[in-house]
C-alpha angles and dihedrals in degrees: 000000000000133000113262120267119265112032125194134211127185116222118187091340096312119113114222119199113217119194118203112265100170139024126186137170093277103007146062133189128202122188142180112246092253092047093238094121123038131176118200125188122186146158128205125194130207133107084332132024119240121195118189134187115184137179118201119193128185135180142171116247136174113269104247091215098044107030093189089062129076123211133192118243127186140195131191131197123184145167120216123194110196114186140159120260090248136020102060127072120217088251092054093048090047089053091057093046091047089052092053094046091048091048091053094044096047118114091019094303096312091146091056090050089051091048093050090046090059099252119150 
């Protein structure tokens, strides 16, 4: 079963609609029309199963060394769930993922701010 088309992500309070642009056997890609925001979802299978959801963002900024020139910059954020082929139910794995997401979101995202600030 595939994720619905389109998907939506909210970046800094702005919802971004992402129509599907690609669909593979174990993957799907959704992208804004200008390509500046992309959502990728994939699964790989082997001795373990790896599920990945990833948001890629790009923008054009002024080059700090040559202010008359613009350069493209990009950022990616992703969550990987790596689990054995047996031993965990979907509900158990979801519980662990929910715990991580709640930890990061607590205190209005303070843990993410700490992470991005280089704290450990």
